[in-house]
RODRENDREN-568097 format. One record per residue: residue in three letters; chain; x, z, y of N, C-alpha, C in turn. Coordinates in Angstrom, 1 decimal. Last residue first. Example, Ala and Ser with C-alpha at 12.3 -4.5 7.8 and 13.67 -1.06 7.14 Angstrom:
2
SITE Ser A 12.8 7.1 -2.2 13.7 7.1 -1.1 12.9 7.9 0.0
SITE Ala A 13.2 7.8 -5.7 12.3 7.8 -4.5 13.2 7.8 -3.3
***
This chain:
180
SITE Ser A -59.1 21.4 20.4 -59.9 21.4 19.2 -61.3 22.4 19.5
SITE Lys A -57.9 21.2 22.7 -58.5 20.1 22.9 -60.0 20.4 21.5
SITE Lys A -56.3 23.5 22.2 -57.0 23.8 23.6 -58.2 22.5 23.6
SITE Arg A -54.3 22.6 20.4 -55.3 23.9 20.0 -56.2 23.9 21.0
SITE Tyr A -52.6 20.6 21.2 -53.9 20.5 20.4 -55.2 21.4 20.1
SITE Leu A -51.4 22.7 23.1 -52.5 21.6 24.0 -53.2 20.7 22.4
SITE Leu A -50.1 24.1 21.8 -51.5 24.6 22.0 -52.1 23.6 22.8
SITE Val A -48.6 22.4 20.2 -49.7 23.1 19.2 -50.9 23.4 20.3
SITE Leu A -46.9 21.6 22.1 -48.2 20.3 21.4 -49.4 21.4 21.0
SITE Pro A -45.6 23.8 23.0 -46.4 22.8 23.9 -47.4 22.5 23.6
SITE Val A -44.1 24.0 20.4 -45.2 24.9 21.0 -46.2 24.5 22.0
SITE Gly A -42.4 21.5 20.3 -43.5 21.9 19.5 -44.4 23.2 19.7
SITE Phe A -40.9 21.9 22.8 -41.9 20.7 22.9 -42.8 21.0 21.5
SITE Leu A -39.1 23.9 22.4 -39.7 23.9 23.8 -40.9 22.7 23.6
SITE Phe A -38.5 24.9 19.7 -39.5 25.8 20.4 -39.9 24.8 21.8
SITE Thr A -37.5 22.6 19.0 -38.6 22.9 18.4 -39.6 23.9 19.0
SITE Ile A -35.3 23.1 20.3 -36.2 21.8 20.6 -37.8 22.2 20.2
SITE Ile A -34.5 25.4 19.2 -34.9 25.1 20.3 -35.2 24.0 21.0
SITE Met A -34.0 24.8 16.7 -34.7 25.4 17.0 -35.3 25.8 18.2
SITE Ile A -31.8 23.1 17.2 -33.2 22.3 16.5 -34.4 23.1 16.7
SITE Asp A -29.6 24.2 17.7 -30.3 23.3 18.9 -31.7 23.1 18.2
SITE Ser A -29.4 26.8 15.3 -30.2 26.9 16.7 -30.7 25.5 18.1
SITE Tyr A -28.5 26.5 13.4 -29.7 25.5 13.7 -30.3 25.6 15.2
SITE Gln A -26.4 28.0 13.4 -26.4 26.8 12.8 -27.2 25.5 12.9
SITE Leu A -27.8 30.6 14.1 -26.6 29.5 15.5 -26.1 28.2 15.1
SITE Ile A -28.8 31.1 11.8 -29.4 30.8 12.8 -28.8 29.7 14.2
SITE Gln A -26.1 31.5 10.5 -27.2 30.4 10.0 -28.4 30.2 11.1
SITE Asp A -25.0 33.8 11.6 -24.4 32.5 12.0 -25.2 31.4 11.3
SITE Ser A -27.2 35.7 11.3 -26.9 35.2 12.6 -26.1 33.5 12.3
SITE Leu A -26.9 36.3 8.7 -27.7 35.1 8.9 -27.6 35.0 10.8
SITE Ser A -23.2 35.0 7.9 -24.5 36.0 8.2 -25.6 35.2 8.8
SITE Leu A -22.0 32.8 5.0 -23.0 32.7 6.3 -23.3 34.0 6.7
SITE Lys A -18.8 33.7 3.6 -20.5 33.7 3.7 -20.9 33.7 5.2
SITE Ser A -15.9 31.9 4.4 -16.9 33.2 4.7 -17.9 32.9 4.2
SITE Gly A -13.0 29.6 4.5 -14.6 30.1 5.0 -14.7 30.9 4.6
SITE Tyr A -9.8 29.2 5.0 -10.7 29.4 4.1 -12.3 30.5 4.7
SITE Ser A -8.6 26.2 5.4 -8.5 27.5 6.1 -9.5 28.0 5.1
SITE Thr A -5.1 25.0 4.3 -6.6 25.1 4.4 -6.8 26.4 5.1
SITE Tyr A -3.1 21.8 5.0 -3.2 23.4 5.3 -4.4 23.7 4.7
SITE Ser A -0.3 19.9 4.6 -1.4 20.2 4.5 -1.7 21.7 4.5
SITE Glu A 2.0 17.1 5.5 1.6 18.2 5.2 -0.2 18.8 5.3
SITE Leu A 4.5 14.7 5.4 3.2 15.1 5.6 3.1 16.1 5.2
SITE Ser A 6.4 12.6 8.3 6.8 13.7 7.2 4.8 13.8 7.0
SITE Trp A 9.5 10.3 8.7 7.9 10.7 9.0 7.6 11.8 7.9
SITE Asp A 11.8 8.5 11.6 11.2 9.4 9.7 9.7 9.5 9.9
SITE Asp A 13.5 5.7 12.3 12.2 6.9 12.1 11.9 7.3 10.9
SITE Gly A 15.6 3.8 11.7 16.3 4.8 12.4 15.4 6.2 12.4
SITE Asp A 14.6 2.1 9.9 14.9 2.7 9.1 15.9 4.6 10.4
SITE Thr A 11.7 0.9 12.7 13.4 1.0 11.8 13.1 2.2 10.8
SITE Pro A 9.5 -0.4 14.2 9.8 0.5 13.1 10.8 0.4 12.0
SITE Gln A 10.5 0.2 17.8 10.5 -0.5 16.5 10.3 0.1 15.3
SITE His A 10.9 2.0 19.9 10.3 1.0 20.2 9.9 -0.4 18.3
SITE Asp A 13.3 3.0 19.9 13.6 1.4 20.0 12.7 0.8 20.2
SITE Gly A 12.8 5.9 19.7 12.4 5.5 21.1 13.1 3.9 21.3
SITE Asp A 13.1 7.1 17.1 14.1 6.9 18.0 14.1 6.4 18.8
SITE Val A 10.4 9.3 15.9 11.0 8.1 15.8 12.0 8.2 17.1
SITE Val A 8.5 10.7 13.3 9.7 11.1 14.5 9.9 9.6 14.7
SITE Asn A 5.3 11.5 12.7 6.3 10.2 12.7 7.5 10.9 14.2
SITE Gly A 2.8 13.2 10.4 3.6 13.2 11.6 5.3 12.3 11.5
SITE Ala A 0.2 13.9 9.1 0.8 13.1 9.0 2.2 13.2 10.3
SITE Ile A -2.0 16.2 8.0 -1.4 15.5 8.8 -0.2 15.0 8.6
SITE Thr A -5.1 18.1 6.9 -4.1 17.1 6.7 -3.5 16.2 7.3
SITE Phe A -7.1 20.8 5.9 -6.6 20.1 6.9 -5.4 19.3 6.5
SITE Arg A -9.8 22.1 4.6 -8.9 21.4 4.4 -8.1 20.6 5.3
SITE Val A -11.5 25.1 4.7 -11.8 23.7 5.2 -10.5 23.3 4.9
SITE Asp A -14.6 26.4 2.1 -12.7 26.1 3.0 -12.5 24.6 3.4
SITE Glu A -17.5 26.6 3.1 -16.7 26.3 2.6 -15.2 26.2 3.1
SITE Asp A -19.9 28.2 4.8 -19.0 28.9 4.1 -17.7 28.2 3.0
SITE Ser A -20.2 26.8 8.4 -20.1 26.8 6.9 -19.2 28.2 6.1
SITE Tyr A -20.1 25.8 10.7 -20.8 26.9 10.2 -21.1 26.8 9.0
SITE Pro A -16.2 24.7 11.3 -18.2 25.0 11.1 -19.1 26.4 10.7
SITE Ala A -14.3 25.8 14.6 -15.0 25.9 13.4 -16.1 25.6 12.7
SITE Lys A -13.3 23.2 16.7 -13.7 24.3 16.3 -14.1 24.3 15.1
SITE Trp A -9.5 22.8 17.4 -10.4 22.5 16.3 -11.8 23.6 16.4
SITE Glu A -7.5 21.1 20.3 -8.3 22.6 19.8 -9.6 21.8 18.6
SITE Val A -4.0 21.0 20.3 -5.6 20.2 20.7 -6.4 21.4 20.0
SITE Asp A -0.8 19.8 22.1 -1.9 20.9 21.7 -3.6 20.5 21.7
SITE Trp A 2.1 18.4 21.2 0.5 18.6 21.1 -0.2 19.9 21.3
SITE Thr A 5.2 17.4 20.6 4.7 18.2 20.5 3.3 18.1 21.3
SITE Arg A 6.7 15.7 21.1 7.3 15.7 19.6 6.0 17.0 19.6
SITE Gln A 6.8 12.4 23.1 7.1 13.6 22.7 6.4 14.1 21.5
SITE Asn A 5.4 9.9 24.2 6.5 10.3 24.3 7.2 11.9 24.3
SITE Ala A 2.8 9.7 22.6 3.9 9.3 21.8 5.4 9.3 22.4
SITE Gly A 1.1 10.3 24.7 1.6 11.4 23.7 2.6 10.5 22.8
SITE Ser A 0.1 7.8 25.8 1.3 8.9 27.2 1.8 10.1 25.8
SITE His A -1.4 6.5 24.1 0.1 5.8 24.2 0.9 7.2 25.1
SITE Asp A -2.3 9.6 21.8 -2.8 8.5 22.8 -1.3 8.0 23.4
SITE His A -2.3 11.5 18.6 -1.8 11.0 20.0 -2.2 9.7 20.9
SITE Thr A -5.4 12.1 17.3 -4.2 11.6 17.0 -3.8 11.5 18.9
SITE Ile A -7.7 13.3 15.0 -7.6 13.6 16.1 -6.0 12.6 16.2
SITE Glu A -10.8 12.4 13.4 -10.2 12.9 13.5 -9.5 12.6 15.2
SITE Gly A -13.2 11.4 13.6 -13.3 13.1 13.9 -12.1 13.3 13.8
SITE Asn A -14.2 8.5 13.7 -14.0 9.3 12.3 -13.9 11.0 12.2
SITE Glu A -13.5 7.9 15.9 -14.4 7.6 15.9 -15.1 8.7 14.6
SITE Thr A -10.7 10.7 17.4 -11.0 8.9 16.9 -12.5 9.0 16.5
SITE Val A -9.2 11.8 19.6 -10.7 12.0 18.8 -10.8 10.6 18.1
SITE Tyr A -6.2 12.0 21.5 -7.8 11.6 21.8 -8.4 11.7 20.1
SITE Thr A -3.8 13.2 23.7 -4.3 13.4 22.6 -5.9 13.1 22.8
SITE Ala A -2.8 13.9 26.4 -1.7 13.0 25.2 -2.8 12.9 23.6
SITE Ser A -4.3 14.3 28.4 -4.9 13.1 27.8 -3.5 12.8 27.1
SITE Asp A -5.9 17.6 26.5 -5.3 16.8 27.5 -5.5 15.1 27.6
SITE Lys A -7.2 19.1 24.2 -6.8 19.3 25.4 -6.4 18.8 27.0
SITE Ser A -9.5 17.2 22.5 -8.3 17.3 23.2 -8.1 18.1 24.2
SITE Ser A -11.1 18.4 19.8 -11.2 18.0 20.9 -9.6 18.2 21.6
SITE Phe A -12.7 18.4 15.8 -11.2 18.3 17.1 -11.8 17.9 18.6
SITE Asp A -15.0 20.7 14.3 -14.3 19.6 14.9 -13.3 19.7 16.1
SITE Gly A -15.9 21.0 10.6 -15.2 21.3 12.0 -15.3 20.0 12.7
SITE Asp A -13.5 19.5 7.9 -15.1 20.0 8.1 -14.5 20.3 9.7
SITE Ser A -11.4 18.7 7.1 -12.6 18.1 5.8 -13.7 18.4 6.7
SITE Ala A -9.3 17.3 9.5 -9.8 18.3 9.2 -11.5 17.8 8.1
SITE Lys A -6.3 15.4 10.2 -7.6 15.3 9.7 -8.0 16.8 9.3
SITE Leu A -4.2 13.8 12.4 -4.5 14.8 11.8 -6.1 15.2 11.6
SITE Asn A -1.2 12.1 12.8 -2.8 11.7 12.7 -2.7 13.0 11.9
SITE Phe A 1.1 12.0 15.5 0.7 12.4 14.8 -0.7 12.1 13.8
SITE Gly A 4.5 10.9 16.9 3.0 10.3 17.2 2.5 11.6 15.7
SITE Gly A 7.7 10.1 19.4 7.0 10.8 17.7 5.4 10.4 18.2
SITE Arg A 9.1 9.0 20.9 9.5 10.3 20.7 8.9 10.2 19.2
SITE His A 9.2 6.2 23.6 8.5 7.1 22.6 9.2 7.9 21.4
SITE Gly A 11.2 6.7 26.2 10.2 6.1 25.7 9.8 6.4 24.5
SITE Gln A 14.5 8.6 26.9 13.1 8.0 27.1 12.3 7.1 26.2
SITE Glu A 15.8 10.0 25.3 15.4 10.6 26.2 14.6 9.5 27.0
SITE Ala A 14.7 11.0 21.7 15.2 9.9 22.9 15.5 10.1 24.2
SITE Glu A 16.1 12.8 19.6 15.1 12.6 20.6 15.4 11.8 21.5
SITE Gln A 17.4 12.0 16.9 17.6 12.6 17.7 16.0 12.2 18.8
SITE Pro A 15.5 11.7 14.0 16.2 11.1 14.2 16.3 11.9 15.4
SITE Gly A 14.9 14.8 11.8 14.4 13.4 12.1 15.4 12.6 13.3
SITE Gly A 13.3 17.3 13.7 14.3 16.9 12.7 13.8 15.4 12.8
SITE Ser A 9.7 18.1 14.1 11.4 18.4 14.1 12.2 17.5 13.2
SITE Leu A 6.5 18.5 15.7 7.2 17.4 15.0 9.1 17.7 14.9
SITE Ile A 4.0 20.2 16.1 5.7 20.7 16.2 5.9 19.6 15.4
SITE Ile A 1.0 21.5 17.5 0.8 19.8 16.3 3.0 20.0 16.9
SITE Thr A -1.2 23.9 17.7 0.1 23.1 18.3 0.3 22.6 16.9
SITE Leu A -4.6 25.0 18.7 -3.9 24.3 17.4 -2.3 23.9 18.2
SITE Glu A -6.4 27.6 19.2 -6.1 26.2 20.1 -5.1 26.0 18.7
SITE Tyr A -10.3 27.6 17.9 -8.3 27.5 17.9 -8.0 26.6 18.4
SITE Ile A -13.7 28.7 18.6 -12.5 27.5 18.4 -10.9 27.9 18.9
SITE Glu A -15.8 29.5 16.2 -15.0 29.5 16.6 -14.1 28.4 17.3
SITE Gly A -17.9 28.9 14.0 -18.1 28.5 15.5 -17.0 28.5 16.3
SITE His A -16.9 31.5 11.4 -17.7 30.0 11.8 -18.0 30.0 13.5
SITE Ser A -13.4 31.5 11.6 -14.8 32.4 12.2 -15.8 31.5 12.4
SITE Tyr A -11.3 31.2 8.4 -11.8 31.1 10.2 -13.1 31.5 10.3
SITE Asn A -8.1 32.5 7.3 -9.7 32.6 7.5 -10.4 32.6 8.2
SITE Asp A -6.0 31.4 8.8 -6.2 31.5 7.3 -7.8 31.6 6.5
SITE Pro A -6.1 29.3 11.0 -6.3 30.5 10.7 -6.1 30.7 9.2
SITE Ile A -3.3 27.5 13.0 -4.7 27.0 11.5 -4.8 28.6 10.8
SITE Gly A -1.3 27.8 14.5 -2.9 28.3 14.9 -4.0 28.1 13.5
SITE Ile A 0.8 25.0 14.4 0.4 26.5 14.3 -0.8 27.0 15.1
SITE Ile A 1.9 22.9 12.0 0.5 23.2 12.4 0.4 24.6 12.7
SITE Glu A 5.0 20.6 11.7 3.5 21.8 11.4 2.8 22.0 12.1
SITE Val A 7.2 18.2 9.6 5.6 17.9 10.5 5.0 19.8 10.5
SITE Tyr A 9.9 17.3 9.4 8.7 18.2 9.3 7.9 18.3 10.3
SITE Thr A 12.7 15.9 8.1 11.7 15.6 9.0 11.1 16.5 8.4
SITE Glu A 14.5 15.6 5.9 15.1 16.5 7.2 13.8 16.2 8.2
SITE Val A 13.6 13.4 4.4 14.1 14.9 3.6 14.0 16.0 4.9
SITE Gly A 10.9 11.5 5.6 12.1 11.8 5.4 12.6 13.2 4.7
SITE Pro A 9.0 9.8 3.0 8.9 10.5 4.2 10.4 11.3 4.2
SITE Asn A 9.4 6.5 2.3 9.0 7.8 1.9 9.5 8.7 2.8
SITE Ser A 10.1 3.6 4.2 9.0 3.7 2.9 8.7 5.3 2.1
SITE Gly A 9.8 3.6 7.1 10.1 4.4 5.8 9.6 4.3 5.1
SITE His A 7.8 2.9 8.9 8.4 4.3 9.1 9.9 4.3 8.3
SITE Cys A 5.7 2.5 7.5 6.2 1.1 8.3 8.0 1.4 8.7
SITE Asn A 4.6 4.7 6.1 5.5 3.7 5.5 5.9 2.9 6.1
SITE Cys A 3.0 7.0 7.7 3.4 6.4 8.0 4.3 5.0 7.3
SITE Gly A 0.5 8.6 4.9 1.7 8.6 5.9 2.0 7.3 6.7
SITE Thr A -1.6 9.8 3.5 -1.0 9.1 2.7 0.6 8.7 4.2
SITE Glu A -2.8 11.6 4.5 -2.7 11.8 3.7 -1.6 10.9 2.8
SITE Ser A -3.5 10.4 7.6 -3.2 11.4 7.5 -2.8 12.4 6.2
SITE Tyr A -4.4 8.2 7.9 -3.2 8.1 7.0 -2.7 9.4 7.3
SITE Gly A -7.0 7.6 10.1 -6.8 7.2 8.3 -5.8 7.4 7.4
SITE Glu A -5.7 6.5 12.5 -6.3 7.5 11.8 -6.2 6.7 10.6
SITE Ile A -3.0 6.5 15.3 -3.7 5.9 14.3 -4.5 6.9 13.9
SITE Gly A -1.4 5.6 18.8 -2.1 6.5 17.8 -2.9 5.8 16.6
SITE His A -0.2 3.9 20.3 -1.5 4.5 20.5 -2.0 5.0 19.7
SITE Ser A 2.0 3.8 18.3 2.1 4.2 19.8 0.9 4.5 20.7
SITE Ser A 1.0 2.9 15.2 0.9 2.7 16.5 1.2 3.8 17.6
SITE Gly A 1.6 2.3 12.0 1.6 3.3 13.2 1.4 2.6 14.1
SITE Phe A 0.7 0.8 8.4 0.9 1.1 9.9 0.8 2.2 10.8
SITE Val A 1.6 0.5 5.2 0.5 1.4 6.4 1.3 1.4 7.3
SITE Glu A 0.4 -1.0 1.9 1.4 -1.4 3.4 0.4 0.1 4.5
SITE Met A 0.6 0.1 -1.0 0.1 0.0 0.1 0.9 0.1 1.2
***
């Protein structure tokens, strides 16, 4: 399988990596996520820091790296213009974000009792704008464990639907009863 990276970010490769920058992950290249909780709290927003290390020396100018992060549940959001959320709900770097090796993003934990699996591919590049052997990549995965939903968490999970039902449903019932 051939996989291609992009200085504008990429999605769908958090589990396979970017082998256009080398056929195998770099031996001394690492991608790390700081801030993933061992056990998440439902609906809590967590600040995550993605760090690339090792690989080729950082270029003084130009591209330095990139990433593709996916979670099996929950929602990502960008903290700045260096990252963006893809249509599939993954998060990656934007073009301006390719000029760094550290990114800060947010993840909102789901209202679920299921464990959440995070998979990430990190690409460390040498700044020559070419997918060459001077570039390296790395894969990593993490798990954040869910817990049983309390009654209040179950209610919060469906609060939007309950509010809409109350705002529109109750007046319709009252209107219907008034006509009867």
